[in-house]
NUKOL-712282 format. One record per residue: z negated, y, x of N, C-alpha, C in turn. Coordinates in pm, whole numbers, plus 50000, padded with zeros to 5 digits. Layout:
ZYXZYXZYX...
END
This chain:
930077310434346928967315934413929347323734538930317317334621930797324134741931497336734715932307336734603933127349134564931997359634521930987355934448929987366334407929367372234533928937364034631928317368934757929307378934825930447375334826931517383034894931717397134829931637396534698931737409434625930577418834649929367412134653928087419734683928117425334819928537418234913928647422235053929627433735072930777432634996931647443635003931227456634944930437455034830929897466534767928717473134857928007465434929927087471035020927777477735130928827472835187929567479835289930117493535239930587493835116931107505835069929957516535062928697513535021927597522135017927217525735152927337516935249926887520135383927857529035446929117526735421930207534035499931307539535410931457552535396932437557635309933827552435341934707552035236935947545335265936957552835344936947548935477937977554135558937697567135635937817567135762937567578635843938527589435803939727585735762940737596335740940507605035617939487601635536939227608635418938647622135453938027624335563937417637035625937347636635766937617646635829937567648235975936197646536030935197648035936933817648135981933217633035977933927623635910933397611435903933567603336029932477597036082932477592636213933167578136225933737574736331934197561736364932997552836404932057560136475930927553336538929727561736534929107564636423928047574336407926737569936489926097580236554924957576636638923737585536578922607579036588921427585736549920997596536656920707609436622920397619136717919267614536814919407617336941918347613337032917067621337008915947613737028914617620337004914147621036862914927615836772914607617336621913347608136594912477612436516911317605536488911377594536379910357587736347910507576136259910387583036111910717575036016910717579035883912117584435832912227588535716913597593435660913897606835713915137608035755915747620835806917177622135756917457634735714918787638135672919397646235788920197641235873920967647935976922177655035923922107668435905923187676035861924247678435967925397674235952926537676436054927627683335975928497689736064929777694735996930427683535907930687686635781931477677235698930647666235637929437664935688928707652435631927207654235655926457645635578925097642735600924797627435637924177625235744923787611735779922267609135732922197598535649920927594735609920277584335705919177587235759918667578635877917327575235832916907562135847915527558835815915027550435943913887554035988913357547036100914407544936212915097555836245916107557536357917277547236330917517543536211918637535536172919517542436063920807543236092921737550235989921867540935868921607546135748921777538235642922847542735536923437555035552924317559535464924987572635527926237575235503926907587435537927397594235410927007606035392927377614135273928397625235305929617624335255930577635435284930147648035223930417660635286930127673035237931387682535259931357693735184932517703135208932397708435349933567713635398933527719835530932897733535526932347738835638931827751735638930357751935587929977764635554928587765735504928347758535365927097751235365926877744435233925517748635191925297748035058924097751834990923147738834990921887741034983920907730934973921067722434847921367729634730921607722334614922907713234620923807718334690925057709634707924727697434781923877698934885923477685634978922827676734883921787682334809920947673134725921857665434623922677672834564923497665934448924497655734519924977658934642925877649234705925127636634737923877638634786923037626234821922767617734689922397624234591922177617634458921187606434460920187607734539919147596934553917747604234561916897602434460915647610134464914727604734566914967593334628914157588834736914307598134849915497605634869915527614934983915367628934934915937633034823915747646234776916077647834624915517657334553915757659134414915847674234377916477675134264916677689834216916317689834070915407698434026915037700333890915017715033858915927719333780915887734333744916137742433877915187750933904915357758934019914427753334137913907741334125913057735534230913747723734292913827724634429914377712234505913177708134592913187693834594912127687334669912727678034777912317680034900912817671935006911637660835043912127648735045911277637935076911617632035209912417639135282912807635235426912967647335507912837644835636913127656635728914577660335715914857674135724916237678135717916517684235866917357677835941917737681236070919167686236090919387699936101920607705836128921127703636265922277697536276922917695736406923687708136442924077709236571924887721336615926117724336530926327737336495927487743336430927467740436274926277737736235926107736436079925427748736023925807752035892925217763535829924807759835698923527762635667922867758635542922327770435471922597771335334922097782535259921017776435162919747783035155918707778635067918307789634969918617788934856918507800334764919797807334742919907816734651919007820134540918897809834421919847801134410919907792234296918697782834304918217779234427916987771034448915907782334467914937782234371913787793134369912657788134450912457774734448911297768534517911817756134590911507755534725911717743634797910447736534841910217725134788909007717434813909287706834928908417708035026908617698435146907427687735128907797675435105906807665435086905887663635214904647663335187903627662135291903857648535374903787649135508903917637835584905187632635621906277638235556907667633235584908587644235607908527655035522909647665335526909417675835626910407681835676910487693235757911917700135750912057711935805913357718335837913447720635975914517716936034914707718636186916157720336221916417726236327917817728236369917947732236507919097728336571919517732036706920907738736703921037750436749922337757236752922907757436613922117759836518922447759036370922197772736304922667774736196922457786236110921767782735977920707789835936920097786935797919837800535746920017802335612919737814635545918837811635423917777818635416916837818935295916997830735223917187829035081917367840134996916557838834867915497847334854914637847434732914257833334687913507826534795913037812834768911677812134825910767803534767909507800334834909677786234885909267784535018909337772835086907857768135115907487756935055906047753135058905947739235067904847734535143904437720235154903967715835018904027702235006903577697134873903017684134893901797681534837901147668634844901217661734706902097667134618902197661734482901437670134373900347675434402899547683234310899597697534348900047701434464899997714834513900277715834658900187728234715900347729234867899497720234945900097713835040899427704035126898217710435213897127705235230896107710635312896577709035469895907717335551896347717235687896097703535758897057698435828896947686235894898007685736002897967676236095898987675036190900327670236146900307664636022901567659535965902087668735845901517680935836901977689535733903417695235761904247696335663905707701235691905757714135761906897716635832907037728735915908457731235918908737743135986910047747636015910117750836162911257745236226911517748236372912987747636407913407761036455914747762236487914847767136627915667760736712915807763736853917117764236906917387765437036918547765937112919687772837040919367786037030920417795036978920677795436835919697789636751919867788736609919717803136553920157805736437919997818236368919327815736233918187822536214917507820636095917407834236020917777835335899917687848635822916997846035688915927854035661915157852835547915097866335468915357866535337915307877935258914577874435131913517882035101912747880234976912207865434981911697860835077911357847035090909897846035123909187835135076907787831335116907837818135171907107817635293906867805235366905407802635356904937791635291903597789135254903157775435287901907774835351901137761635372901977752735454902397757435574903187750835659902497747735804902717736435872902297734336000900647734736020900297734336144898877733036170898657740936302897387745336310897027752236441896897742536557896587731236530896307720836641897567712636683898557711736586899717704436612900717711536690901777704136726902967711036798903787720236712903657717936575904437726736495903467734336403903447747736426902457755936372902817762636241903977762436207904447768536072905907770036079906317784136095907687786436109907857790336263908677782336338908737785336479910297787136510910407797936588911777800836647911607801536787912637794236860912477794037002913837791837072913837792037210914907789537293916227796637245916177810037267917357818037245917727819537102916767816537003917037817536866916927832136818917497834636708917507847636632916697845736503915927854636477915107854136342915077868236286915647869236166915637882836090915067880435952913967887235932913307885535804913087900335739913377900835603913237912935537912527908835404911487916935370910737914235233910357900335231909667895735338909317881435354907767879935378907157869635331905747866635347905537853635416904607853635511904137841135577902677839435542902327828535473900967827935428900377814135437899187812735452898407800335452898857788935532899407792535645899957782335734899147781435873899537771335956898797771636088898967784536167900187788936181900497801836228901557806636120901647820236095902627824936016904047823236060904277831036169905457829636246905267829236391905937820736462905627817436601907087818636668907327829636731908667831436808908347829836956909067821437020908867817937171910217817737236910227827937322911537829437404912787830137322912587837337210913777839637113914577850937179915897850537136916767861837174916447873937106916137873336972916017885136887915087881736775914037889736754913147889336636913157903336563913527903236448913637916136368912857913336233911787920736212910957919836082910887932936014911177932435894911017945735820910507943035680909337950235655908747947935528908187933835510907487929835619906997916235625905487915735628904927906035562903437903735553903127889435593902117889135672901487876535721900007876035682899637866635593898357866735538897737852635525896487851035553895687839035524896127826935617896647830035737897017819335824895867816035926895737802635949894587798536027894667802736165895857806136218895927810636362896437825436354897367828936434897927841636438898857844136319898807855336260899827858536152901227858636202901457867136306902737867836372902487867536521903187858736592903007857036734904477858036798904677868036883905987869636956905737867937098906377857937162906087855237296907307853937379907497865237472908657864337553910077864537492910067872237381911527874737314912127886037385913497885037390914227895337459914327907737386914517907137248914547920137169913657917637044912677927137030911807925536924911667939036845911957939436719911757951336636910847948836513909737955336499908817953236389908887967736314909107965336186909157977236087908327974835972907377983235945906537981435824905997966635812905227961935902904747948835911903227949635889902697940335810901297939435771900687925435798899547924735872898927911635894897557913135845897137904735756895767905335691895217891035663893887889335688893177877835646893607866135734894197867335857894457856835947893287855736055893447845236144892457844136246892727855736338893927858036372894457869836456895557875536396895777888236394896867894136324898127893936389898267900636495899547902236560899307899536710900117888936766899987885936906901367888936968901117897737080902407901637162902217896437294903067888337347902897881037482904197885437548904137892037665905227896337742905747885737827906797888037910907547901537893908307901537759908317913637705909127916637588909857930137621910997927937691911687938437756912177949537656912547945837529912897955537438912047954337308910987962737292910087961437194909857974537121910167974836987910017986536910909257985136799908397994336760907547994036635907878006636557908318004936432908708015536346907888015236209907828026036143907088027336028905638024936052905048016035973903558012735978903437997936018902717996136130902327982636170900867982336161900347972936061898977973536021898327959336038897187958836096896497946436107895067947636064894687940935937893517943435882892757930635838891377931135840890667919835779890957907035831891297906035966891407894536037890087890136094889777878336105888497873336139888247875136291889417876236374889207878436517889917892436551890947892036628891527904436675892687907736585892777921936568893867927836495895117926636572895247932236690896437932236773896047926636912896627915936960896207909637084897497911137174897257918437285898447922537372898207917037513899267911637571899267907737709900567908137782900577911637909901757910438001902917918937959902627930037889903637939937857903907949437976905057955737980905397966038083904787979938030905177990838102904648002038085905198011437971906148004637886906738012037769905628013237667905428025237613904288028337516904488019137399903378013737351903268004937241902518012037127903238015637021902538021536902903648026836806903288031136699901908033136638901328019836583899998018236594899348007536537898208011636459897988004236338896758007136266895967994336247894557994636266893847983436252892537987336178892047977436103890807979936023890217967235987888817966935993887987956935948888367943336036888667943736145888787931836246887627931636332887407919136386886197919136489886517928336602887807927636647888337937236758889577943036697889797955936710891027961636660892167958536747892187963236868893137961136975892527954937101893147943637153892627937337270893677936837370893417941837493894367941037610893837931037699894587919537721894137909337812895297907937920894997906938040895997903638147897207912438127896887926438110898017935938074897747948438164897767947738288897607960038379898507971038356899797968638311900757978238290900727984938152899967978138061900117982637925899777996537894900448002537805900208015337755900168015537601899058016237544898768017837398898838032237365899738035737285899988050437261900188053137106899198059237050899248062236905898698050236824897348051236793896628040236718895598046336641895228039236534894018043736452893268031036417891998030336459891098019536429890018024536334889878016636220888778020936115887928008236089886718010436109885747999536073885997985736144886607986636263886647973836337885347971236415884937959236438883707956936521883757965036651884887962636722885187970836845886507976636817886737988536846888007995836820888977991136921888767992137054889707988637149888907981737266889357970437314888727963637425889787962337538889517966937656890367965537773889717954237874890247943237871889577931837938889767933738092889087926138167888847928338317890277927138387891177918338339892377916238404893547926338376893067935738290893987947938255893817960138341893327958338460893147970238545894287978438545894157991738531895258001038528895908003938396895417996938288896017998738160895658013138108896528017938019896268031837951896138029737812895188037037751895008038137606894948052237576895818058037492895868071337462896338074637322896088087637286896518092937153896088084037042894808082437023894348074336918892998078136861892538072136766891348074436693890568061936663889208061736682888408050736647887308055736551887288051536429886368056036333885518045536278884158047836287883088038736233883208025236286883328023636415883288010736487881878004236459881847990736417880747984236396879807982536516880507981136631879707979636752880017990236862881247989536906881607998037015883078005136993883208017137016884438024336990885518019237091885248021037226886168015837330885378008437429885757995937449885007987537544885917985537656885547991837770886417990437894885707981937997886357970438027885817960738127886607962538255887897966138245888837966338357888497978338430888807978138567888707989638652889907998938645889768011238664890888020838666891678020538548890998018638428891678020238303891778035438261892788040138213892978053738173892818055138024891898064537978891748068137848891978082637822893008084937737893428099937730893608102537575893088113837531893208119037401892808107937300891698101637318891158092037223889878097837158889848098937035888718103536958887958091736898886608091636937885718081436884884538086536797884628083736669883678089036582882428079936563881538083036482880298075136471880518062036414879468052436447879668040336386878648039036270879288039036156878468039836024878098025835982878848015036018878608001935972877627995236082876557988836031875617982636114876207971836202875847970436324876457959636410876227946336352875087944036278874897930836229875877926136130876707936336075877727932235977878847926436055878967927436186880167921336256879617911536347878537910236401878127900836498876697894036462876487881536503875357875436445874057880836503874147888436618872927893336682872957908636648871637913036644871527927536616871617935436749872597944636739872807953336857873167966736817872667976636877872777990336837874267995336861874958000436756876228004936784876388014936897877428014136972877758022637088879128029637057879198042337092880408049837079881418046537181881108044537303881978039637417881138031337513881678020737558881008013537658881918010137781881518013937900882438012938013881588002938122882347993238148881627982338226882237978738356883417986038400883807983538538883037992538631882787987338766881897994338856882418008438878883748010438894884168023638931884038033138813884308028338685884138036938583882638040838543881718030938572880308032138563879848043738662880328041938779879958052838888880338067038846881598067638789881998081138756881208086138639880878077538546880078081638441878648086438486878068078838572876708083438623876688096238685877838100238766877938112038841878338123738762878678121738639879228132338549878038139238480878208151138441877208158038348877028149138216875688148838177875468141038051876238146937936876838138837853877568142637733876888136937609876258145137530875558139437412876518134237302876158124337229876898119637124875978115037016876318117036887875438113136784876318110636661875848103536556876628101636440877088115636383876358125636398876808138436345877798145336433877858140936552878758148136656879558138936724880828134936663881688125836735882148129636865882358120536960882778123437085884258121137112884808127737214886288126737255886328121637380887248112637414887418108537545888158119137629887768121737755888218132437828889658135737823889968148837819891398152837819892018153037681891148150537578891808149237450892578160437395891838172237414892608184637376892968184937233892378175737157892768174137015892148185236925891088191136976890508200536887889668194836772889668181536749888958176236639887448172536684887218173236806885828170136842885568176336981884278177637024883958183037149884868176137262885308182437361886038177537465885388178637600884538168137629883848168337757884748166737880884208171637988884998169038112884628157338185883578149838149883208138038204884188126738174884208116438275885228105338236884878097338119883728098438066883368089937946882508099837860882438095337731881498101737634880538091537591879568095337510878478087437476877748080937601877488067737589876638063237702877408051737764877018049237887877528037737971876308029837999876438015837998875398008338028875777995538109874947990538189875337979238268875307966438173875997956338235876037943038177875667932438279
END
């Protein structure tokens, strides 16, 4: 009996600890659980190995090849469906996967779908590299994508991590109310996405203080919060980006010292604001296209902002310049068929140049619960109201679109007054 117990104990030790640290330079002499790790099962990916951790206790060490590894290689090496499984082109994670510094993980193209089990799985990394190629990353509750909750799976890469996605869909991740909103890049991280979709998540993409954000042919749709939010990134380039059906389409929070928009940046059919801008410098922002949003472009706390080159079509309000954006400039744009107001200026000393505002063909009640007569332009700062009152009257009607002073566009009458249509007190 004693001999049998000894054999069982020896076998258990073999499973717990691979035979000999000398077999791989990555096998630890004294492995430690990463600080701050949560409860539940976690696969800690390290150079040369994966540590399987359950409730902050190391239960097994799995050797891996040196250098970059693919997700399917990791799953096969673990060989335990309680942690992860692989069936055809679908991989399922039933544990969090935490990349430690200096690790590189490839997900796809052999893996076509990565399912993250609701309540336990996530992808995260610190000073790590991960590449997604032609794969769908989606939460899973067993019968389909998981509904939004504070424990829904998410992606979060920080501290200089590099994330690259090509031909990838990120679906049903994170929550609006939780700390993890969907796909999050932060703390000097780099995120490059091409031909990629963010959909049905708390937020589509949330980049906070990233070193670089580059998006090309990217779509964000159906997200409960912002489709794409870029906050204080050092370098940001958006090329042919579309946001639709989100609560807010595009959120840009400065400072964004290097910000470029190329191709077509379109925000449409969002329930709130199409493009929400704050704290940017005086570098012109555009071109932008918005349509069928409650507000097309919103400037808040953005006194130095310059919106240059935009087209708003059938938004409830084409452009709103909030009170804290005193001195902002809106120029070289068109507002067509606004449901309520073409340009709503609340800030003082805001400049409007070469902005054409056409008639509002959609009833206001289609956009707001209360009946209000559509306005072509509304100026609510005291200084601007005074200038409008002292100017010669400038008629405006659905048959005669008005142009903001100095337009010189030739597409509509060019009044000399500081505003066209009517100004009214609030």
